[in-house]
C-alpha positions as CSV (number, residue, x, y, z in Angstrom):
1,M,-0.1,0.0,0.0
2,S,1.5,3.4,-1.0
3,E,1.6,6.3,1.4
4,R,-0.1,9.4,0.1
5,T,2.0,12.4,0.8
6,E,0.6,15.9,0.6
7,Q,2.8,18.8,-0.2
8,H,2.6,21.7,2.5
9,Y,3.3,25.2,1.9
10,S,4.8,27.6,4.5
11,P,2.7,30.5,5.6
12,V,2.7,33.2,2.8
13,T,3.6,36.7,3.7
14,S,2.1,39.7,1.8
15,G,5.7,40.3,0.4
16,D,5.6,36.8,-1.0
17,V,2.4,37.5,-2.7
18,I,3.5,40.8,-4.2
19,E,6.7,39.2,-5.4
20,R,4.9,36.5,-7.1
21,L,2.1,38.7,-8.6
22,T,4.7,41.1,-10.1
23,G,7.0,38.3,-11.1
24,P,7.3,36.7,-14.6
25,D,4.4,34.3,-14.0
26,F,1.7,37.1,-13.6
27,G,3.7,40.3,-14.5
28,L,1.1,42.7,-12.9
29,S,2.1,46.3,-13.0
30,G,2.1,48.5,-9.9
31,E,-1.4,50.0,-10.9
32,E,-2.7,46.6,-11.5
33,L,-1.3,45.4,-8.3
34,R,-3.1,48.4,-6.5
35,Q,-6.3,47.6,-8.2
36,L,-6.3,43.9,-7.2
37,A,-5.4,44.8,-3.6
38,A,-8.3,47.2,-3.5
39,E,-10.6,44.5,-4.7
40,I,-9.3,41.9,-2.3
41,E,-9.7,44.5,0.6
42,Q,-13.2,45.1,-0.5
43,F,-14.1,41.5,-0.7
44,V,-12.4,40.8,2.6
45,G,-13.9,43.8,4.4
46,R,-17.5,43.1,3.3
47,E,-20.2,42.8,5.9
48,P,-21.3,39.2,6.5
49,S,-24.6,38.6,4.8
50,E,-27.8,37.9,6.8
51,S,-27.0,34.2,6.3
52,T,-24.5,32.4,8.4
53,S,-20.9,33.1,7.6
54,R,-20.5,29.4,6.7
55,D,-22.8,30.3,3.9
56,A,-21.3,33.4,2.5
57,T,-22.6,33.3,-0.9
58,P,-26.2,32.0,-0.4
59,E,-27.4,32.5,-3.9
60,L,-24.7,30.0,-5.0
61,G,-24.7,27.8,-1.9
62,I,-21.0,27.9,-1.2
63,S,-19.0,28.6,1.9
64,A,-17.0,31.8,2.6
65,R,-13.7,29.9,1.9
66,E,-15.2,28.5,-1.2
67,S,-16.2,32.0,-2.2
68,E,-12.5,33.1,-1.9
69,V,-11.3,30.2,-4.0
70,L,-14.0,30.9,-6.7
71,V,-13.0,34.5,-6.9
72,L,-9.4,33.5,-7.4
73,L,-10.3,30.7,-9.8
74,A,-12.5,33.1,-11.8
75,S,-9.6,35.6,-11.9
76,G,-7.4,33.1,-13.6
77,Y,-5.5,31.5,-10.7
78,T,-4.5,27.8,-11.0
79,R,-5.2,25.6,-8.1
80,R,-1.4,25.7,-7.1
81,D,-1.6,29.6,-7.3
82,I,-4.7,29.5,-5.1
83,A,-2.9,27.3,-2.6
84,V,0.1,29.6,-2.4
85,V,-2.0,32.8,-2.1
86,L,-4.3,31.5,0.6
87,G,-1.6,29.3,2.5
88,I,-3.1,26.1,2.0
89,T,-2.0,22.8,0.4
90,F,-2.5,22.0,-3.2
91,N,-4.8,19.1,-2.3
92,T,-6.9,21.5,-0.1
93,A,-7.3,24.0,-2.8
94,A,-8.2,21.2,-5.4
95,S,-10.8,19.9,-2.9
96,H,-12.4,23.5,-2.6
97,V,-12.6,23.6,-6.4
98,L,-14.2,20.2,-6.7
99,N,-16.7,21.1,-3.9
100,I,-17.4,24.3,-5.7
101,Y,-18.2,22.4,-8.9
102,R,-20.3,19.9,-7.2
103,K,-22.3,22.5,-5.4
104,L,-22.8,24.7,-8.6
105,G,-23.5,21.8,-10.7
106,V,-20.8,22.7,-13.4
107,N,-17.8,20.8,-14.8
108,T,-15.5,23.6,-15.9
109,I,-13.8,26.8,-14.7
110,A,-15.6,28.7,-17.5
111,E,-19.1,27.6,-16.1
112,A,-18.1,28.2,-12.7
113,T,-17.0,31.8,-13.7
114,R,-20.1,32.5,-15.5
115,L,-22.3,31.7,-12.3
116,A,-19.8,33.7,-10.2
117,V,-20.2,36.8,-12.5
118,R,-23.9,36.5,-12.8
119,S,-24.2,36.2,-8.9
120,G,-22.2,39.4,-8.7
121,L,-19.2,37.7,-6.8
122,V,-16.8,38.5,-9.5
123,G,-16.6,41.8,-11.4
124,R,-18.1,43.9,-8.8
């Protein structure tokens, strides 16, 4: 029986995120980085909805963490990128994506993104 190993990431600092986002993989300009930071701040700083915090996006039926993952996924982040940005393992990020697909009844990133845009979660 083979032992399954899970890759763990060390906690990510804001400096790590900035370096990655402005590096060759993403290549965001200073202005694009400021705009992204403002969008993230707005997303994180939102007041909780009248539903429980566990059901952060009631119109989609997904949790607060799944909402964070869906925003990143719809913004073009890979599962590995999501893991790094959120400071979670790749397997955890992949599980969140699968749960989002299951809850939304979709099979692709494009379908999930379309629902995220229609619900107002992305593109606000």
